[in-house]
C-alpha positions in Angstrom: -180.2 179.1 -121.4 -177.3 178.6 -118.8 -178.1 178.2 -115.3 -176.6 180.9 -112.5 -174.8 180.0 -109.2 -173.8 182.6 -106.5 -170.7 181.6 -105.2 -170.8 180.0 -101.3 -168.7 182.7 -99.5 -166.6 181.3 -96.5 -165.6 182.4 -93.5 -162.9 181.3 -90.6 -164.0 181.3 -87.0 -161.2 180.8 -84.2 -162.5 179.5 -81.5 -160.4 177.6 -78.5 -157.6 177.8 -80.3 -159.0 175.7 -83.0 -159.3 176.9 -86.5 -163.1 175.9 -87.5 -164.9 177.0 -91.0 -168.9 177.0 -92.3 -168.9 174.4 -94.8 -165.0 173.7 -95.6 -163.1 171.0 -93.5 -160.5 171.7 -90.9 -157.8 169.8 -93.2 -158.0 171.3 -96.3 -158.0 174.7 -94.3 -154.6 173.6 -92.4 -153.6 172.7 -96.0 -154.2 176.1 -96.7 -152.1 177.8 -93.7 -149.6 175.5 -94.2 -149.2 176.4 -98.3 -149.5 180.3 -97.7 -147.0 180.0 -95.5 -144.3 178.8 -97.5 -145.5 180.6 -99.8 -146.8 184.4 -98.6 -145.7 186.6 -100.8 -148.5 185.0 -103.4 -152.1 184.6 -104.0 -152.5 180.5 -102.8 -155.1 178.7 -105.4 -156.5 175.7 -104.6 -158.7 172.8 -106.5 -161.0 170.4 -105.5 -162.5 168.0 -107.4 -165.9 166.4 -105.8 -168.2 163.5 -107.6 -171.0 163.8 -104.7 -173.9 161.3 -104.5 -176.7 163.6 -103.2 -174.8 166.8 -105.0 -172.9 164.9 -108.3 -169.9 166.5 -110.1 -168.7 170.3 -109.6 -165.2 171.5 -109.1 -164.6 174.1 -105.4 -161.8 176.5 -105.6 -160.2 178.4 -102.7 -158.0 181.2 -103.2 -156.3 181.5 -99.9 -154.3 184.9 -98.5 -154.4 187.1 -94.9 -154.2 190.2 -96.1 -156.3 192.8 -98.4 -159.4 190.6 -98.3 -162.1 191.1 -95.2 -161.9 187.0 -95.2 -159.3 184.8 -95.6 -159.9 183.3 -98.3 -162.8 182.9 -101.1 -164.5 179.9 -102.4 -165.2 179.3 -105.4 -167.7 176.3 -106.9 -168.0 175.4 -110.8 -171.2 173.4 -112.0 -171.3 171.8 -115.2 -174.2 174.1 -117.4 -173.7 176.4 -114.6 -172.4 179.7 -114.9 -171.5 182.3 -111.9 -173.5 185.9 -112.1 -171.9 188.7 -113.2 -170.4 190.7 -110.3 -168.9 187.0 -109.0 -167.7 186.1 -112.6 -166.2 189.8 -113.0 -164.1 188.7 -109.0 -163.1 185.6 -110.6 -162.0 186.4 -113.7 -160.7 189.3 -111.5 -158.7 186.8 -109.9 -157.4 184.2 -112.0 -155.8 186.7 -114.6 -153.7 188.0 -111.1 -149.9 187.2 -111.5 -149.3 186.1 -108.4 -151.0 183.1 -107.9 -149.7 179.7 -106.6 -150.5 176.3 -106.9 -148.6 173.2 -105.6 -147.2 171.4 -108.3 -148.9 168.2 -107.5 -152.1 168.9 -106.9 -152.2 170.9 -110.3 -150.9 168.0 -112.4 -153.2 165.7 -110.0 -156.1 168.0 -110.9 -155.4 168.3 -114.9 -155.6 164.3 -114.7 -158.8 164.4 -112.8 -160.5 167.0 -114.5 -160.2 165.7 -118.0 -161.3 161.8 -117.0 -164.2 163.2 -115.3 -165.7 165.6 -118.3 -164.0 164.2 -121.2 -166.6 166.9 -123.1 -164.8 169.6 -122.0 -161.2 169.1 -123.8 -159.2 170.5 -121.8 -155.6 171.8 -122.5 -153.0 171.3 -120.7 -150.7 174.1 -119.5 -148.4 175.2 -117.0 -150.4 178.6 -115.8 -153.0 178.0 -113.1 -154.3 181.5 -114.5 -154.8 180.3 -117.7 -156.6 176.9 -116.6 -159.0 177.7 -114.7 -159.8 180.8 -117.3 -160.4 176.8 -119.4 -162.3 175.3 -116.6 -165.0 178.0 -116.1 -166.2 178.5 -119.7 -165.8 175.5 -121.1 -167.7 174.7 -118.4 -170.7 176.1 -119.8 -172.1 177.7 -123.2 -170.5 180.7 -122.8 -170.1 181.7 -126.3 -167.0 182.5 -128.3 -164.5 181.2 -125.8 -165.9 178.2 -125.3 -165.7 177.7 -129.1 -161.9 178.9 -128.9 -160.7 176.4 -125.9 -162.8 173.2 -127.0 -160.7 173.8 -130.3 -157.4 174.2 -128.9 -156.7 177.2 -129.4 -156.1 178.1 -125.7 -153.9 181.1 -125.9 -155.8 183.1 -128.1 -158.9 182.0 -126.4 -157.3 183.3 -122.7 -156.6 186.3 -124.5 -160.0 187.6 -125.6 -160.1 190.4 -124.7 -157.4 191.6 -126.5 -159.4 191.2 -129.4 -161.9 193.8 -130.9 -164.7 193.4 -133.6 -164.8 189.5 -133.6 -167.5 187.8 -134.5 -169.8 186.6 -130.8 -172.1 184.0 -132.3 -169.2 182.7 -134.9 -169.7 178.4 -134.1 -166.2 177.9 -135.4 -162.5 179.4 -134.4 -162.9 180.7 -138.8 -166.2 182.3 -138.8 -165.3 183.7 -134.9 -162.2 185.8 -136.2 -162.6 185.2 -139.7 -159.8 183.6 -140.6 -158.3 180.3 -141.9 -158.2 177.7 -139.4 -154.7 177.0 -140.1 -153.3 180.5 -139.4 -156.1 180.5 -136.1 -153.0 177.7 -135.0 -150.3 179.3 -136.4 -150.9 182.3 -134.1 -152.4 180.2 -131.0 -148.6 178.3 -131.0 -146.9 181.8 -131.1 -148.8 183.2 -128.0 -149.4 186.1 -129.4 -153.6 187.6 -129.8 -152.0 191.0 -130.3 -151.2 190.6 -134.0 -155.0 190.0 -134.3 -156.1 192.5 -131.7 -158.2 194.5 -134.6 -159.7 194.2 -137.7 -157.1 195.6 -139.6 -154.2 193.9 -138.0 -156.0 190.2 -138.9 -156.5 191.4 -143.1 -152.8 191.9 -142.6 -151.7 188.2 -141.0 -154.3 186.7 -144.2 -152.8 188.5 -146.5 -149.1 187.2 -145.4 -150.8 183.9 -145.3 -152.1 183.9 -148.9 -149.0 185.3 -150.0 -147.3 182.6 -148.3 -149.7 179.7 -148.1 -146.9 177.0 -149.6 -144.3 178.2 -147.1 -146.6 177.8 -144.0 -146.7 174.6 -141.6 -147.5 173.4 -139.2 -143.6 173.4 -138.2 -143.8 176.8 -139.0 -141.4 179.5 -136.1 -142.2 182.2 -135.1 -139.1 183.7 -136.5 -139.6 182.6 -139.9 -143.4 183.9 -140.1 -141.6 187.6 -138.8 -139.8 187.3 -141.7 -142.0 186.5 -144.1 -144.2 188.8 -142.3 -141.4 192.1 -142.6 -140.8 191.6 -147.0 -138.0 189.0 -146.3 -136.0 192.1 -144.3 -136.5 194.1 -147.1 -134.5 191.3 -149.6 -135.5 189.0 -151.7 -137.1 185.7 -150.1 -134.0 183.7 -149.4 -134.9 180.1 -148.8 -132.1 179.5 -147.7 -131.9 181.7 -144.6 -135.5 180.4 -144.1 -134.5 177.4 -143.2 -132.1 178.4 -141.2 -133.5 180.7 -139.2 -136.3 178.1 -138.0 -133.2 176.2 -136.0 -131.5 179.3 -134.7 -132.6 182.8 -133.5 -133.4 184.7 -136.1 -132.1 187.9 -134.5 -128.5 186.0 -135.0 -129.2 186.8 -139.1 -130.3 190.4 -138.8 -127.5 191.0 -136.6 -125.5 189.3 -140.0 -127.4 191.5 -142.3 -126.4 194.7 -140.8 -122.2 194.1 -139.8 -122.7 192.9 -143.9 -123.9 196.5 -145.3 -121.5 198.5 -142.7 -118.6 196.1 -144.0 -119.0 195.8 -147.2 -116.6 194.6 -149.3 -114.9 193.7 -146.2 -117.2 190.9 -144.9 -114.6 188.2 -144.9 -117.6 186.0 -145.7 -120.2 187.0 -148.4 -121.8 183.3 -148.8 -124.3 183.2 -145.8 -123.0 181.2 -143.0 -124.8 178.2 -141.5 -126.3 178.1 -138.8 -123.4 175.9 -136.8 -120.5 178.4 -137.8 -123.0 181.9 -138.0 -122.0 182.6 -134.3 -118.0 182.3 -135.3 -117.9 184.4 -138.1 -120.5 186.8 -136.6 -117.7 187.0 -134.2 -115.4 187.7 -137.0 -117.7 190.3 -138.4 -118.2 192.2 -135.3 -114.6 192.5 -134.4 -113.7 193.9 -138.5 -116.6 196.3 -137.7 -115.6 197.7 -134.1 -112.4 198.3 -135.5 -113.6 200.2 -138.8 -112.7 203.9 -137.7 -109.3 202.6 -136.7 -108.7 200.4 -139.7 -106.9 203.0 -141.9 -104.4 203.8 -139.1 -104.2 200.2 -138.0 -103.6 199.3 -141.3 -100.9 202.0 -141.8 -99.4 200.7 -138.8 -98.9 197.3 -139.4 -97.4 197.6 -143.5 -95.7 200.6 -141.9 -93.7 197.7 -139.8 -94.7 194.7 -142.2 -90.5 193.1 -142.5 -91.6 191.1 -146.2 -88.4 189.7 -145.8 -89.9 187.2 -143.5 -91.9 185.3 -145.8 -90.3 181.9 -146.4 -91.0 179.1 -148.1 -90.2 175.3 -148.6 -91.2 172.1 -150.0 -93.6 171.6 -147.3 -94.1 175.3 -146.1 -95.4 178.0 -146.7 -94.5 181.2 -144.6 -96.6 185.0 -145.0 -96.7 188.1 -143.2 -99.9 189.6 -143.3 -100.2 192.9 -143.9 -104.1 194.3 -142.9 -106.1 194.2 -140.0 -108.8 192.1 -141.4 -106.1 189.5 -142.3 -105.0 189.7 -138.5 -108.5 189.2 -137.4 -109.1 186.3 -139.3 -106.0 184.7 -138.5 -107.4 184.5 -134.7 -111.2 183.5 -135.5 -110.4 180.6 -137.7 -107.1 179.7 -135.4 -109.3 180.0 -132.5 -106.3 182.4 -130.6 -105.7 185.4 -129.1 -104.0 186.7 -132.5 -106.8 190.0 -132.2 -105.2 191.5 -129.2 -102.0 191.9 -131.2 -102.8 194.5 -133.3 -101.9 197.6 -131.7 -98.5 196.3 -131.1 -98.4 195.3 -134.7 -99.2 198.6 -135.6 -96.6 200.1 -133.7 -93.8 197.8 -134.8 -93.7 195.9 -131.1 -93.8 192.4 -132.5 -94.3 190.7 -136.0 -96.6 188.2 -137.1 -96.0 185.4 -139.4 -98.9 183.0 -141.1 -97.5 179.4 -141.6 -99.5 177.3 -143.9 -98.9 173.8 -145.2 -98.3 173.8 -149.2 -100.4 170.5 -149.5 -103.7 173.4 -148.2 -102.5 177.1 -148.2 -105.8 178.4 -148.0 -106.2 176.6 -144.1 -104.8 178.3 -141.0 -102.1 176.3 -139.6 -99.5 177.6 -137.4 -98.9 181.2 -135.6 -95.6 182.7 -135.2 -94.8 185.7 -133.3 -90.8 187.4 -133.6 -89.6 190.0 -131.6 -86.3 191.4 -131.2 -84.8 188.9 -134.2 -86.4 186.0 -131.8 -89.0 183.6 -132.4 -90.9 183.8 -129.3 -94.2 181.5 -129.3 -95.3 178.7 -132.2 -98.0 177.3 -131.6 -100.7 175.4 -134.2 -104.6 175.9 -134.0 -106.1 175.9 -130.4 -102.6 177.1 -129.3 -101.8 173.6 -129.8 -98.1 172.5 -129.4 -95.9 172.0 -132.8 -95.6 168.6 -134.0 -91.7 167.6 -135.1 -92.0 168.2 -138.2 -93.4 172.0 -137.7 -90.4 172.0 -135.1 -87.2 171.0 -138.0 -88.9 173.5 -139.8 -89.3 176.6 -137.0 -85.6 176.1 -136.7 -84.6 175.8 -140.5 -86.8 179.0 -141.1 -85.1 180.7 -137.8 -81.2 179.7 -140.1 -82.2 181.5 -143.3 -83.7 184.5 -141.5 -80.8 184.6 -139.4 -82.6 184.6 -136.4 -82.9 183.1 -132.7 -84.6 179.9 -131.7 -84.9 178.4 -128.9 -86.8 174.7 -129.3 -87.1 174.3 -125.2 -89.1 177.7 -125.0 -91.1 177.5 -127.4 -92.7 174.0 -125.9 -91.8 174.2 -122.6 -92.7 177.5 -121.0 -91.1 176.0 -117.4 -87.9 174.4 -119.0 -89.4 170.8 -117.2 -90.2 167.8 -119.0 -93.4 167.4 -117.4 -95.1 169.8 -119.1 -94.8 166.9 -122.3 -97.1 164.5 -120.9 -97.9 162.3 -123.7 -95.5 163.8 -125.9 -92.5 161.6 -126.0 -92.0 162.7 -129.7 -91.6 166.0 -128.7 -89.0 164.6 -126.0 -87.2 162.7 -128.3 -86.6 166.0 -130.5 -85.6 168.3 -127.9 -83.1 166.1 -126.5 -81.5 165.2 -129.8 -81.1 169.0 -131.0 -79.5 169.9 -127.3 -77.1 167.1 -127.7 -76.3 168.6 -131.4 -75.8 172.2 -130.4 -78.3 173.6 -132.6 -79.6 176.0 -130.2 -76.8 179.4 -130.1 -78.0 182.9 -129.7 -76.9 185.6 -131.9 -75.8 188.6 -130.0 -73.9 191.3 -131.6 -72.7 193.7 -128.8 -73.7 197.0 -128.3 -74.6 197.3 -132.0 -77.7 198.1 -133.9 -78.8 195.1 -135.5 -80.7 195.6 -139.2 -83.0 193.5 -140.9 -84.7 194.3 -143.8 -83.3 197.4 -143.4 -85.2 197.6 -140.7 -83.0 198.3 -137.0 -84.4 195.7 -134.6 -83.7 196.4 -130.8 -81.9 193.7 -129.4 
């Protein structure tokens, strides 16, 4: 039978401006005041492990706060194999479950080490929560039934939330008997720290059914997202082992979003193959961009195709210039090239500018360079990440401009301010510019006062 121990209640008195307390060292009280001054919006906790030759081993716990109590602090003493009286236990448990508890970091670390060494039979669990630690400490210090068993079995999260669990076996001698669940499943729930999942008998039976159905997939390393995937019947889809492995590495919500947009886009989804965790965020960005423009897709595509100049397409032995015709092509190119091409959609749709994709003949599926053309002039030309073209790319642009009767000013394409300082480290481009300027290949084409027509369409000068 567990012995009952009355809480020692302390009061303070101020005599001659000196703090005096009954059965408490003045230095401890001063420490309490100091810590409280630094954390006055919290209930400060102080723990002292005693190992006295006369009184034996025990633990003093102080809750200090100046307001709301008739006393400055309250003391609880935990003695091995002793239990508080009911009223004191209720007050202690009420205090440790408050959200505004505070203990100094160094004291908390030292206390956990000291108690584990002094009372190894308690199997104390390390934690960052002072409330959970004190709950653990109290219930393993004496014979307390299910909570003691749970704590000593390393199921501290379940033990701390036992008040949320209904209808468990009060006389069980092991976690599996108390909860009537397999021990591995108990450990999974404890790792998740979500006691509400097993709050009633129906919920526990549901968890057991999921565990039994997918037992071959369940291991110690199972994540909460993976469990949720199984519990939610694989999100209403056929089990996908690749997806199951992927959500172990990244947030499952991102893949839920992928399937939502995939359903919305249908055949317009350029990524029907499930992206891996490394690529999912970038590819989902593309899918969301397409989805955001879905309501305007018809009008955007109509405008792009109306103002599209098919004759801007061109190829030689090394390069191929492609003229896009749809919104999806533009968005995909922007994502692949890591540029702002997506912002050109409305300008493309109203004919304000024209975009040409350039591919290397050796890999026509890979995005390589994008060209913007306006008023029959090549305005910009950039590689991935808006990098400057290479010398051979510039040579192609000059050839392309000649073939299509476009204005191409190489210096403007690669130097915004026209200064060579901008090309630091790119001696190849500097030599290239100097060479072509000597050849005078940079002349403009001007048609004074006349409209300029290209492939049957008028271009404003």
